[in-house]
C-alpha positions as CSV (number, residue, x, y, z in Angstrom):
1,M,14.0,-64.1,8.0
2,T,13.8,-65.7,4.6
3,Q,15.2,-65.0,1.6
4,Q,12.1,-63.4,-0.1
5,G,12.0,-61.1,2.8
6,D,15.6,-59.8,2.4
7,D,14.9,-59.1,-1.2
8,D,12.0,-56.9,-0.3
9,F,14.1,-54.8,2.3
10,S,16.5,-54.4,-0.4
11,A,14.0,-52.8,-2.8
12,L,12.6,-50.8,-0.3
13,R,16.5,-49.3,0.4
14,S,16.7,-48.5,-3.0
15,I,13.6,-46.1,-2.9
16,A,14.0,-42.4,-2.4
17,V,12.1,-41.0,0.5
18,P,10.1,-38.1,-1.0
19,P,10.5,-34.8,1.5
20,V,8.1,-34.7,4.3
21,A,5.9,-31.7,4.9
22,A,5.2,-30.3,8.5
23,E,1.7,-29.9,8.2
24,A,1.4,-33.8,6.8
25,R,3.7,-34.6,9.5
26,R,1.1,-33.0,12.2
27,R,-1.7,-34.9,10.6
28,A,-0.2,-38.2,10.4
29,I,1.1,-38.1,14.1
30,G,-2.5,-36.8,15.4
31,A,-4.3,-39.5,13.2
32,G,-2.1,-42.3,14.4
33,L,-2.6,-41.3,17.7
34,L,-6.5,-41.0,17.6
35,A,-6.7,-44.2,15.6
36,F,-4.8,-45.9,18.2
37,D,-7.2,-44.5,21.0
38,A,-9.9,-45.8,18.9
39,A,-8.6,-49.2,18.7
40,Q,-7.9,-49.4,22.3
41,R,-11.7,-48.2,23.1
42,A,-12.8,-50.9,20.5
43,N,-10.6,-53.9,22.1
44,T,-12.6,-53.2,25.3
45,S,-16.0,-52.3,24.0
46,P,-18.6,-55.3,23.8
47,A,-19.4,-54.2,19.9
48,A,-17.5,-55.6,17.3
49,P,-14.4,-53.5,16.2
50,Q,-14.7,-51.7,12.8
51,G,-11.9,-51.7,10.2
52,K,-8.4,-51.9,10.7
53,T,-6.5,-51.0,14.0
54,L,-3.5,-48.9,14.4
55,R,-1.2,-52.0,14.6
56,E,-3.0,-53.7,11.6
57,R,-2.0,-50.6,9.2
58,L,1.3,-50.5,10.7
59,T,2.0,-54.1,10.0
60,S,0.6,-53.8,6.3
61,I,3.8,-52.6,4.6
62,V,6.1,-55.6,3.8
63,H,4.6,-57.7,0.7
64,M,4.7,-61.2,1.4
65,K,3.3,-64.1,-0.8
66,G,1.0,-61.9,-2.5
67,Y,-0.2,-59.8,0.7
68,W,0.7,-56.5,2.6
69,T,1.7,-57.8,5.8
70,M,4.7,-58.2,8.4
71,D,5.4,-61.5,9.5
72,T,5.4,-60.5,13.3
73,R,6.0,-64.3,14.5
74,R,9.5,-65.1,13.5
75,L,12.5,-64.2,15.9
76,V,14.9,-62.3,14.1
77,P,18.4,-60.9,15.6
78,F,18.5,-57.6,16.9
79,G,20.5,-55.9,14.2
80,T,18.2,-56.8,11.4
81,A,15.4,-55.7,13.6
82,T,16.5,-52.3,14.0
83,L,17.5,-51.8,10.3
84,A,13.8,-52.9,9.4
85,L,12.4,-50.1,11.9
86,L,14.8,-47.5,10.6
87,I,13.7,-48.2,7.1
88,L,10.0,-49.2,7.6
89,L,9.0,-45.8,10.0
90,P,9.9,-43.5,7.4
91,L,8.3,-45.3,4.7
92,G,5.2,-46.3,6.3
93,Y,4.7,-42.5,7.3
94,Q,5.1,-41.4,4.0
95,L,2.6,-44.1,2.3
96,Y,0.0,-42.9,5.1
97,T,0.6,-39.3,4.5
98,S,0.6,-39.7,0.6
99,T,-2.8,-41.3,0.5
100,A,-5.9,-39.4,-0.7
101,Y,-8.1,-40.9,2.0
102,T,-8.1,-37.9,4.6
103,P,-10.8,-35.5,3.0
104,L,-10.0,-31.7,3.5
105,P,-12.2,-29.6,5.5
106,R,-15.4,-28.8,3.5
107,P,-16.7,-25.1,3.2
108,T,-20.5,-25.0,3.9
109,P,-22.7,-23.6,1.1
110,Q,-23.2,-20.6,3.2
111,A,-19.6,-19.7,3.3
112,A,-19.3,-20.1,-0.4
113,A,-22.2,-18.2,-1.0
114,E,-20.5,-15.2,1.2
115,T,-17.5,-15.2,-0.6
116,G,-18.9,-15.5,-4.0
117,Q,-16.9,-18.4,-5.1
118,L,-17.9,-22.2,-5.8
119,A,-15.1,-24.8,-5.2
120,P,-14.4,-27.5,-7.4
121,P,-16.2,-30.8,-7.0
122,A,-14.1,-33.9,-5.1
123,A,-12.2,-35.4,-8.1
124,P,-12.5,-39.3,-8.1
125,V,-9.4,-41.1,-6.3
126,A,-7.5,-43.6,-8.4
127,P,-5.4,-45.7,-6.2
128,K,-3.3,-47.1,-8.9
129,Q,-2.2,-43.8,-10.5
130,M,0.6,-41.5,-9.4
131,A,-0.4,-38.0,-8.3
132,G,-0.9,-35.4,-10.9
133,P,-1.2,-31.6,-11.1
134,A,-4.2,-30.5,-9.2
135,Q,-7.4,-29.8,-11.7
136,P,-8.1,-25.9,-12.3
137,A,-11.0,-24.7,-10.5
138,T,-14.6,-24.6,-12.5
139,N,-17.0,-21.6,-12.0
140,A,-19.7,-24.1,-13.1
141,P,-22.0,-24.8,-10.0
142,A,-22.0,-27.6,-8.0
143,P,-25.0,-29.3,-5.9
144,A,-22.5,-29.5,-2.7
145,P,-19.4,-27.4,-3.2
146,Q,-16.2,-29.0,-1.6
147,I,-12.3,-29.2,-1.8
148,A,-11.0,-31.5,-4.2
149,A,-8.9,-34.5,-2.9
150,A,-5.6,-35.0,-4.4
151,P,-5.0,-38.2,-6.4
152,A,-3.1,-41.0,-4.0
153,Q,0.6,-41.7,-4.2
154,R,1.9,-45.1,-4.5
155,L,5.1,-46.5,-3.4
156,T,6.0,-49.3,-5.6
157,S,9.2,-52.1,-5.3
158,P,10.0,-54.6,-8.3
159,A,8.6,-57.4,-6.3
160,A,5.4,-55.3,-5.2
161,A,1.9,-56.9,-6.1
162,P,-1.3,-55.2,-6.2
163,M,-2.9,-54.9,-2.7
164,N,-5.8,-57.1,-1.7
165,S,-9.0,-55.3,-2.6
166,A,-10.6,-56.4,0.7
167,K,-7.6,-55.0,2.8
168,A,-8.1,-51.7,0.6
169,A,-11.5,-51.3,1.3
170,A,-10.9,-51.9,5.0
171,N,-8.0,-49.5,5.4
172,A,-10.1,-47.1,3.8
173,A,-12.7,-47.2,6.0
174,T,-10.5,-47.0,9.2
175,L,-8.8,-43.8,7.6
176,E,-12.0,-42.2,6.5
177,S,-13.4,-42.5,10.1
178,V,-10.1,-41.3,11.8
179,A,-9.1,-38.3,9.7
180,P,-12.0,-35.8,10.8
181,M,-11.1,-36.5,14.4
182,A,-7.1,-35.7,13.7
183,D,-8.4,-32.2,11.7
184,A,-10.3,-31.4,14.6
185,A,-7.5,-31.9,16.9
186,I,-4.5,-30.7,15.1
187,A,-4.4,-26.7,14.5
188,R,-4.0,-25.9,11.0
189,P,-1.4,-23.1,10.1
190,E,-2.5,-19.4,9.0
191,P,-2.5,-18.9,5.4
192,L,1.1,-17.5,3.8
193,A,-1.0,-14.6,2.4
194,P,-4.3,-13.0,3.3
195,L,-7.4,-14.2,1.6
196,P,-8.5,-12.2,-1.1
197,A,-11.0,-9.5,-0.1
198,P,-14.9,-9.6,-1.6
199,R,-15.5,-8.3,-5.2
200,D,-17.5,-5.6,-5.7
201,R,-20.2,-7.3,-8.0
202,A,-21.1,-3.9,-9.5
203,F,-17.8,-3.1,-11.0
204,G,-16.0,-6.6,-10.8
205,Q,-13.0,-5.4,-8.8
206,L,-12.2,-6.1,-5.0
207,A,-14.0,-3.9,-2.7
208,A,-12.0,-1.4,-0.4
209,P,-11.0,-2.9,3.3
210,N,-13.6,-1.7,5.8
211,G,-12.5,1.0,8.5
212,D,-10.5,2.8,5.8
213,T,-11.7,6.4,6.4
214,F,-11.0,9.6,3.9
215,A,-11.8,13.3,4.1
216,S,-15.1,13.6,1.6
217,F,-14.6,17.0,-0.6
218,T,-16.1,18.2,-4.0
219,E,-13.9,18.3,-7.2
220,S,-12.9,21.8,-8.0
221,A,-15.2,23.1,-10.7
222,Q,-14.7,25.9,-13.5
223,Q,-14.8,29.5,-12.4
224,A,-15.5,32.2,-14.6
225,V,-12.7,35.0,-14.7
226,A,-15.4,37.6,-15.1
227,T,-16.8,37.0,-11.6
228,Q,-13.8,34.9,-9.8
229,P,-10.8,36.2,-11.5
230,V,-8.4,35.5,-8.3
231,S,-7.5,31.6,-7.2
232,T,-5.7,31.2,-3.9
233,F,-4.5,28.0,-2.2
234,S,-1.7,26.5,0.2
235,I,1.1,24.6,-1.1
236,D,0.9,20.6,-0.2
237,V,3.7,18.5,-0.1
238,D,1.9,15.4,0.9
239,T,2.4,12.0,-1.0
240,A,0.0,9.8,1.0
241,S,-2.8,9.4,-1.7
242,Y,-0.4,8.1,-4.4
243,A,1.1,5.4,-2.2
244,Y,-2.5,4.3,-0.9
245,V,-3.7,4.5,-4.3
246,R,-0.5,2.2,-5.6
247,R,-1.5,-0.6,-2.7
248,A,-5.2,-0.4,-3.6
249,L,-4.3,-1.3,-7.2
250,N,-1.6,-3.9,-6.6
251,E,-4.2,-5.8,-4.4
252,G,-6.6,-5.6,-7.3
253,R,-9.1,-3.2,-6.3
254,L,-10.0,0.4,-7.3
255,P,-9.2,3.1,-4.7
256,P,-12.5,4.8,-2.9
257,P,-12.7,8.1,-4.9
258,D,-12.0,10.4,-1.9
259,A,-8.4,8.4,-1.4
260,V,-7.5,9.9,-4.8
261,R,-6.4,13.4,-4.1
262,L,-5.0,14.9,-7.5
263,E,-2.1,17.0,-6.2
264,E,-0.7,14.5,-3.8
265,M,-0.6,12.1,-6.9
266,I,1.4,14.7,-9.0
267,N,3.6,16.3,-6.4
268,Y,4.7,12.3,-5.3
269,F,7.3,12.5,-8.3
270,P,10.5,14.6,-8.2
271,Y,10.6,17.3,-11.1
272,D,13.7,18.9,-12.7
273,Y,13.0,22.3,-12.0
274,P,15.6,25.0,-11.8
275,A,16.8,25.2,-8.4
276,P,17.4,28.8,-6.5
277,T,20.6,29.5,-5.5
278,S,19.9,31.6,-2.2
279,A,18.4,30.9,0.7
280,E,17.1,34.3,1.0
281,M,14.6,33.8,-1.8
282,P,14.4,29.8,-1.7
283,F,12.1,29.5,-4.8
284,K,12.3,30.2,-8.7
285,P,9.1,29.6,-10.2
286,T,8.9,27.6,-13.5
287,I,5.7,28.2,-15.8
288,S,4.2,26.4,-19.1
289,V,1.3,26.8,-21.0
290,F,0.2,23.9,-23.4
291,P,-2.8,22.1,-24.9
292,T,-4.8,20.0,-22.4
293,P,-4.4,16.2,-23.4
294,W,-8.2,15.5,-22.6
295,N,-9.7,18.6,-23.9
296,A,-9.0,20.1,-27.1
297,S,-10.8,23.5,-26.1
298,T,-8.5,23.9,-22.7
299,E,-5.0,24.6,-22.0
300,L,-2.9,23.8,-19.0
301,L,-1.0,26.2,-16.7
302,R,1.8,24.4,-15.0
303,I,3.4,26.2,-12.2
304,G,6.4,24.3,-10.6
305,I,8.6,25.5,-7.9
306,K,12.0,24.1,-6.3
307,G,12.9,24.9,-3.0
308,Y,16.4,25.6,-2.1
309,A,18.9,22.9,-1.1
310,P,21.4,24.1,1.4
311,P,24.7,22.3,1.2
312,A,25.6,19.3,3.4
313,A,28.1,21.4,5.2
314,A,25.2,23.5,6.4
315,H,23.6,20.9,8.1
316,Q,21.5,21.8,11.0
317,P,21.0,19.4,13.9
318,A,17.7,17.8,14.4
319,N,15.6,16.9,17.6
320,L,13.4,14.0,16.6
321,V,10.8,12.2,18.6
322,F,9.3,9.3,17.3
323,L,5.8,8.8,18.6
324,I,5.1,5.2,17.8
325,D,1.5,3.6,18.0
326,T,2.0,0.1,19.6
327,S,-1.4,-0.6,20.2
328,G,-3.1,-4.0,19.4
329,S,-4.4,-2.7,16.3
330,M,-0.7,-2.4,15.1
331,D,-0.1,-6.2,15.3
332,A,0.2,-6.8,11.5
333,P,3.2,-7.4,9.3
334,D,2.4,-4.2,7.2
335,K,1.9,-2.1,10.4
336,L,4.5,-2.3,13.6
337,P,7.3,-4.8,11.7
338,L,7.3,-2.3,8.9
339,L,7.2,0.9,10.9
340,Q,10.6,-0.7,13.0
341,R,12.5,-1.4,9.6
342,A,11.5,2.1,8.2
343,L,12.5,4.0,11.3
344,T,15.7,2.1,11.4
345,M,16.6,3.1,8.1
346,L,16.4,6.7,9.2
347,V,18.2,6.6,12.1
348,N,21.1,4.8,10.1
349,T,21.3,8.2,7.9
350,L,21.0,10.6,10.7
351,P,24.5,12.5,11.5
352,G,25.8,11.9,14.9
353,D,24.7,15.4,16.3
354,D,21.1,14.8,15.7
355,M,18.8,13.6,18.8
356,V,16.5,10.7,19.1
357,S,13.8,10.1,21.6
358,I,11.2,7.3,21.5
359,V,7.7,7.3,22.8
360,A,5.2,4.6,22.8
361,Y,1.5,4.9,23.6
362,A,-1.0,1.8,23.7
363,G,-3.4,2.2,27.0
364,S,-0.7,4.3,28.6
365,A,1.8,6.6,27.3
366,G,5.6,5.8,27.9
367,V,9.2,6.7,27.4
368,V,10.8,4.0,25.4
369,L,14.0,5.8,24.8
370,E,15.3,9.2,26.8
371,P,16.9,11.9,24.5
372,T,20.0,10.0,22.8
373,R,22.4,11.5,20.5
374,A,22.2,9.6,16.8
375,S,25.9,8.5,17.0
376,D,24.7,6.0,19.7
377,K,22.9,3.9,17.1
378,T,23.0,1.0,18.7
379,R,20.9,1.9,21.6
380,I,18.4,3.5,19.5
381,L,18.0,0.4,17.2
382,S,17.7,-1.8,20.3
383,A,14.7,0.4,21.7
384,L,13.0,0.2,18.3
385,D,13.4,-3.7,18.4
386,N,12.1,-4.3,21.4
387,L,8.3,-2.7,20.7
388,S,5.5,-4.9,20.8
389,A,2.1,-4.4,20.0
390,G,-0.6,-4.6,22.5
391,G,-3.4,-2.8,24.3
392,S,-5.9,0.2,23.5
393,T,-4.9,3.2,21.8
394,A,-4.2,6.4,23.8
395,G,-3.2,8.6,21.5
396,A,-3.5,12.1,22.8
397,A,-1.3,11.2,26.0
398,G,1.2,10.2,23.9
399,I,1.4,13.2,21.7
400,E,1.4,15.3,25.1
401,L,4.8,13.5,26.3
402,A,6.3,13.5,22.9
403,Y,6.0,17.2,23.0
404,Q,7.5,17.6,26.4
405,L,10.4,15.7,25.5
406,A,11.0,18.1,22.3
407,E,10.8,20.8,24.0
408,Q,13.2,19.5,26.8
409,H,16.0,19.2,24.2
410,K,15.0,21.9,21.6
411,L,17.8,22.2,18.6
412,A,17.7,24.2,15.2
413,N,14.9,21.5,13.8
414,N,12.5,19.9,16.2
415,R,9.8,17.8,14.9
416,V,7.7,14.9,16.3
417,I,7.1,12.0,14.1
418,L,4.0,10.2,14.7
419,A,3.8,6.7,13.2
420,T,0.5,4.8,13.4
421,D,-2.6,3.2,11.6
422,G,-4.6,6.3,12.2
423,D,-6.5,5.0,15.3
424,F,-6.8,7.6,18.2
425,N,-9.7,6.1,20.0
426,V,-9.1,7.7,23.9
427,G,-7.4,10.6,25.1
428,I,-8.1,13.8,23.7
429,A,-11.6,13.2,22.3
430,D,-12.4,16.1,20.6
431,P,-10.4,16.3,17.2
432,E,-10.8,20.6,17.5
433,Q,-9.2,20.4,20.7
434,L,-6.4,18.0,19.3
435,K,-5.8,20.0,16.5
436,A,-5.7,23.5,18.5
437,F,-3.1,21.9,20.7
438,I,-0.8,20.7,18.0
439,K,-1.1,23.9,16.2
440,Q,-0.1,25.8,19.8
441,K,2.8,23.5,19.9
442,R,3.9,24.1,16.1
443,Q,3.8,28.1,17.0
444,D,6.3,27.2,20.0
445,G,8.8,25.8,17.4
446,V,8.0,21.9,17.5
447,A,6.4,20.4,14.1
448,L,4.7,17.4,13.4
449,S,4.8,14.9,10.5
450,V,2.5,11.7,10.6
451,L,3.5,8.3,8.8
452,G,0.7,6.1,8.1
453,F,0.7,2.2,7.9
454,G,-1.4,-0.6,7.0
455,E,-5.0,-1.1,5.9
456,G,-8.7,-1.8,7.1
457,N,-8.1,0.7,10.0
458,L,-6.6,4.0,8.4
459,D,-8.0,7.0,9.5
460,D,-6.3,9.2,6.7
461,A,-8.9,12.3,7.3
462,T,-7.2,12.6,10.9
463,M,-3.7,12.2,9.8
464,Q,-4.3,14.8,7.1
465,A,-5.6,17.2,9.6
466,L,-2.9,16.8,12.2
467,A,0.0,17.0,9.9
468,Q,-1.4,20.3,8.2
469,N,-2.1,21.5,12.0
470,G,1.7,20.7,12.9
471,D,3.1,22.3,9.6
472,G,4.6,18.8,8.5
473,N,3.8,16.3,6.0
474,A,1.7,13.1,5.8
475,S,3.0,9.9,4.1
476,Y,1.5,6.5,3.7
477,I,4.3,3.4,4.1
478,D,3.1,0.5,2.4
479,T,6.4,-0.9,1.5
480,L,10.0,-0.8,2.4
481,S,11.1,0.7,-0.8
482,E,8.4,3.5,-0.1
483,A,9.9,4.0,3.5
484,Q,13.2,4.3,1.9
485,K,12.0,7.2,-0.4
486,V,10.2,9.0,2.2
487,L,13.0,9.0,5.2
488,V,16.2,8.3,3.3
489,K,16.3,10.0,-0.1
490,E,13.6,12.8,0.9
491,A,14.8,13.2,4.4
492,G,16.3,16.5,3.6
493,S,13.0,18.0,2.6
494,T,11.0,15.9,5.3
495,L,13.1,17.2,8.3
496,Q,14.7,20.5,7.3
497,T,12.1,23.4,6.6
498,I,13.6,26.4,4.3
499,A,10.0,28.1,3.9
500,R,7.0,28.3,6.1
501,D,3.4,29.3,5.4
502,V,3.8,28.8,1.6
503,K,0.8,30.4,-0.4
504,I,0.1,30.6,-4.3
505,Q,-2.1,33.4,-5.6
506,V,-3.2,33.6,-9.4
507,E,-5.0,36.5,-11.2
508,F,-6.2,35.6,-14.4
509,N,-6.6,38.1,-17.2
510,P,-10.5,38.3,-18.6
511,A,-8.9,39.5,-21.9
512,T,-7.0,36.2,-22.9
513,V,-8.7,33.6,-20.1
514,S,-12.7,33.1,-19.7
515,S,-12.3,30.3,-17.0
516,Y,-10.2,28.3,-15.0
517,R,-10.0,25.4,-12.4
518,L,-7.6,24.7,-10.1
519,I,-6.5,20.7,-10.6
520,G,-6.7,19.3,-7.0
521,Y,-5.8,21.4,-3.6
522,E,-9.8,21.2,-2.8
523,T,-8.6,20.7,1.0
524,R,-6.0,23.6,0.5
525,A,-7.9,26.2,-0.8
526,L,-7.8,29.6,0.8
527,N,-9.9,33.1,0.5
528,R,-8.4,35.5,-1.4
529,E,-7.9,38.0,1.5
530,D,-5.8,35.3,3.2
531,F,-2.8,35.5,1.2
532,N,-1.9,38.8,2.8
533,N,-2.6,37.8,6.2
534,D,0.5,36.2,7.7
535,R,-1.5,34.9,10.6
536,V,-3.4,32.6,8.1
537,D,-1.7,29.1,8.2
538,A,-0.5,27.4,4.9
539,G,1.8,24.4,3.9
540,D,5.8,24.5,4.5
541,V,8.5,23.4,2.0
542,G,11.6,21.4,3.0
543,A,14.9,21.7,1.3
544,G,15.1,20.8,-2.3
545,H,11.5,20.0,-2.3
546,T,9.6,20.5,-5.7
547,V,6.0,21.6,-5.7
548,T,3.5,21.3,-9.1
549,A,0.2,23.0,-9.4
550,L,-2.1,22.6,-12.6
551,Y,-4.9,24.7,-14.0
552,E,-7.1,23.9,-16.8
553,I,-7.8,27.2,-18.4
554,T,-10.3,28.3,-21.4
555,P,-8.9,31.0,-23.6
556,A,-11.1,33.8,-24.0
557,G,-13.9,33.2,-26.6
558,G,-13.7,29.4,-26.1
559,A,-16.4,27.4,-26.3
560,A,-15.9,25.5,-23.1
561,A,-16.3,28.6,-20.9
562,P,-19.0,28.8,-18.7
563,P,-21.9,31.1,-19.5
564,V,-22.1,34.1,-17.0
565,D,-24.7,36.8,-17.1
566,P,-23.7,40.3,-17.0
567,L,-23.7,42.0,-13.4
568,R,-27.0,44.1,-13.1
569,Y,-25.1,46.5,-10.3
570,G,-21.3,46.3,-11.4
571,A,-19.3,46.8,-14.5
572,T,-18.8,43.8,-16.7
573,P,-15.0,43.8,-17.5
574,A,-14.3,45.2,-21.0
575,A,-12.0,43.4,-23.1
576,A,-8.5,44.9,-22.9
577,P,-6.6,46.7,-25.8
578,A,-4.7,44.9,-28.1
579,A,-1.4,46.5,-26.8
580,S,-0.7,48.7,-24.1
581,A,2.6,50.5,-22.7
582,D,3.2,48.0,-19.8
583,G,2.7,44.8,-21.6
584,K,0.0,43.5,-19.5
585,A,-2.6,43.0,-22.2
586,G,-1.0,39.7,-23.6
587,E,-0.6,38.2,-20.5
588,L,-2.9,35.2,-19.4
589,A,-2.4,35.6,-15.6
590,D,-0.3,37.0,-12.8
591,V,1.4,34.4,-10.2
592,K,2.3,35.4,-6.9
593,L,4.1,33.3,-4.2
594,R,4.0,34.3,-0.4
595,Y,6.5,32.5,2.0
596,K,8.1,33.3,5.6
597,L,11.6,32.5,6.0
598,P,12.4,30.0,9.4
599,G,12.4,32.2,12.2
600,S,10.4,35.1,10.5
601,A,7.0,36.3,11.6
602,E,6.8,38.5,8.2
603,S,5.9,37.2,5.0
604,K,7.7,37.8,1.6
605,L,6.5,37.9,-2.1
606,I,7.7,36.4,-5.3
607,E,5.7,37.5,-8.4
608,Q,5.9,36.2,-12.1
609,P,3.7,37.2,-15.0
610,V,2.5,34.3,-17.3
611,T,3.2,35.6,-21.0
612,A,2.4,34.7,-24.3
613,A,6.1,33.6,-24.5
614,M,5.6,30.5,-22.1
615,V,2.7,29.0,-24.5
616,V,3.4,26.3,-27.1
617,D,0.6,25.2,-29.5
618,S,1.1,21.4,-29.2
619,I,1.7,19.3,-26.2
620,D,4.7,17.5,-27.7
621,K,6.6,20.8,-27.7
622,A,5.6,21.2,-23.6
623,P,8.6,20.2,-21.3
624,A,8.8,16.5,-20.4
625,D,7.9,17.4,-16.8
626,A,4.9,19.5,-17.9
627,R,3.7,16.5,-20.0
628,W,4.1,14.0,-17.1
629,A,2.5,16.0,-14.5
630,A,-0.4,16.2,-17.2
631,A,-0.2,12.5,-17.4
632,V,-0.6,11.9,-13.7
633,A,-3.4,14.5,-13.6
634,A,-5.4,12.6,-15.9
635,F,-4.9,9.3,-14.4
636,G,-6.1,10.5,-11.0
637,Q,-9.2,12.1,-12.9
638,R,-10.1,8.7,-14.3
639,L,-9.8,7.0,-11.2
640,K,-12.0,9.7,-9.6
641,G,-14.7,9.3,-12.1
642,S,-14.1,12.9,-12.7
643,D,-16.8,14.9,-14.7
644,Y,-13.8,16.6,-16.5
645,A,-11.6,13.5,-17.5
646,G,-13.4,13.5,-20.7
647,S,-12.5,10.2,-23.1
648,F,-9.0,10.1,-22.4
649,S,-8.5,6.4,-21.8
650,Y,-5.9,4.6,-19.5
651,A,-4.1,3.8,-22.7
652,D,-4.1,7.2,-23.7
653,I,-2.4,8.1,-20.4
654,A,0.0,5.4,-20.6
655,R,1.2,6.6,-24.1
656,L,1.5,10.2,-22.8
657,A,3.3,9.2,-19.7
658,T,5.8,7.0,-21.7
659,G,6.5,9.8,-23.8
660,A,7.2,12.3,-21.0
661,R,9.1,9.4,-18.7
662,G,12.6,11.1,-19.2
663,E,15.3,10.4,-16.6
664,D,14.0,7.8,-14.3
665,P,16.9,6.8,-12.3
666,D,14.5,5.4,-9.3
667,G,11.9,3.5,-11.2
668,Y,8.9,5.6,-9.9
669,R,7.9,6.5,-13.3
670,A,7.9,3.3,-15.0
671,A,6.0,1.8,-12.0
672,F,3.7,4.4,-12.6
673,I,3.2,3.4,-16.3
674,D,2.6,-0.1,-14.9
675,L,0.0,0.9,-12.6
676,V,-1.7,2.5,-15.5
677,G,-2.3,-0.6,-17.0
678,V,-3.3,-2.4,-13.9
679,A,-5.9,0.4,-13.4
680,G,-7.1,-0.3,-16.9
681,S,-7.4,-3.9,-16.4
682,L,-9.7,-3.5,-13.3
683,S,-12.0,-1.0,-14.6
684,G,-13.0,-2.8,-17.8
685,D,-11.7,0.1,-19.6
686,A,-12.0,-1.4,-23.3
687,K,-9.0,0.6,-24.5
688,H,-6.5,-0.4,-21.9
689,N,-5.2,-3.1,-24.3
690,A,-4.4,-0.8,-26.9
691,P,-1.1,-1.4,-28.7
692,A,2.0,-0.9,-26.8
693,P,3.0,2.6,-25.7
694,Q,5.0,4.5,-28.3
695,P,7.9,6.9,-27.3
696,T,6.0,9.9,-28.5
697,P,3.1,11.4,-26.8
698,P,-0.6,11.1,-28.5
699,A,-1.9,13.6,-31.2
700,I,-4.3,16.0,-29.8
701,N,-7.7,15.4,-31.6
């Protein structure tokens, strides 16, 4: 080999080889094989060969006498040839993969129109320039939308000369003809993240995933105290709505209005209410009245309760049956894999005397794990890890089998935990029959809780109905941190019930309150006579759980009171005297709670009047927890497009929440404040970019 050739090899050795991408490697190998086959067919075809063959491209690497070629006529020692091969092959491969002659797939105009996006026109290729940063996309329309090709990257050496223009043109023609065949032959990898959902052109935000369903309901309206002085409802400890709303906003879209349930938004957050000291009276109501942030003519009545939390030494063993949906619809990273990790965290926190069973359903139900003590965590976790998704959904059959296992190994607390994306398409087809089955099992001492996963197939309405009939709670798990909140930090309130069939009834005093409306709890409303009827089911409360309810009330004589005609055949309530011996005249309302202790069929009553001493005249004097609940309620009303939201903007909500944040060890409240800003941006609220939140709540207009 000549001295000139040795110099070229030395120059090539000094060039650092860039890292090779897996996708580029697959495309290069595929293109090379196809090019070789094309060259073979060209050699045997009567037609004249077109462009350069594979051998000609591979022999155009080393610069000799001003041309890119390899002198294959010379005989060289074996060691030199081996060294050249080791150096030339990686460099040749990198040179090929770094060129911009291989076009990327081009979307059709029809596909571009469907996504509402236009790709930028192809950028011109400059063979003698180093690759630069990709040009930003433009929204300007183009005659033929396509993906812009990246500029070519050129390897140079000190002795390198410009490429012969004729050979460059030939190589470009060959690559242009071979690359489309290589693209068709080589499977492309899936994108690292899902493509953005289509945007709602009317509002500018991303549209909701197809398939998610929610129960439709009408927002609670104002009620005149003169005709409807009593309000009755069942408590609700579910939190699924807030988690779903958070996911939707973080994905860049506003949630459907029916997905926003105000009571679940408010009750997602823990509150620092005084805790009761006795299991015999497991609640201690906390009541406050303060001005409404979004309406200067009304006030908010906040009712808060916190369940009794027994000491750790009083732990009662739990019998848990995991009923896991392993159907084909669960084959997504945010469904079965997330479910497995979530239940793994729960298992790792269970005391050794608890019992765990696993039932899977997919086409036909089956027992994955027979009842096993929680102390044998290795066996339980191994059974969870071996689950895989596939098949149709047979939810009802799985439920029957899960209840059989629960009843065969009863302990102090018995619960089936159903984990699913909400798809029940075979089995007990009648929803009412399925709810009746779960209700009967609840009366036999086995409760049901529901964990929802994923989106695009979520049947929230069915999950809520099953959880309510099973005396359990419904939660939506969208992240591992949410799983930790529901199944680890709140495991006691989820798994250990301290009170059953908890109902709240509020009677308003017509002398001091002219109208009211309950914020949320639309799906939990009860008749007045249901309050004292122990056969009427209501929600359960777990150990240490907090529940909050808000009423928006209009003081007597207020301008916001709805007009009510006097009754023709009944007496119109007269105004109470200014003072009376029993002190009831100045009361705003009377709050009653009715509950049953576990194992008891007879309910007990707690009663607390709302007096003038509980009223403050400015919102900044209200307790921080009360102001926080008001901020969350305002946020939910704004998201729903409520008629009662007023002009209270997302910026106003953020300021109110910031001033009421208080202690936030887990960061839930800080995340909420960030979420308010996201919602403001997505909704186009002109005020969401107001000055940064201040540490004090806003003034009331």
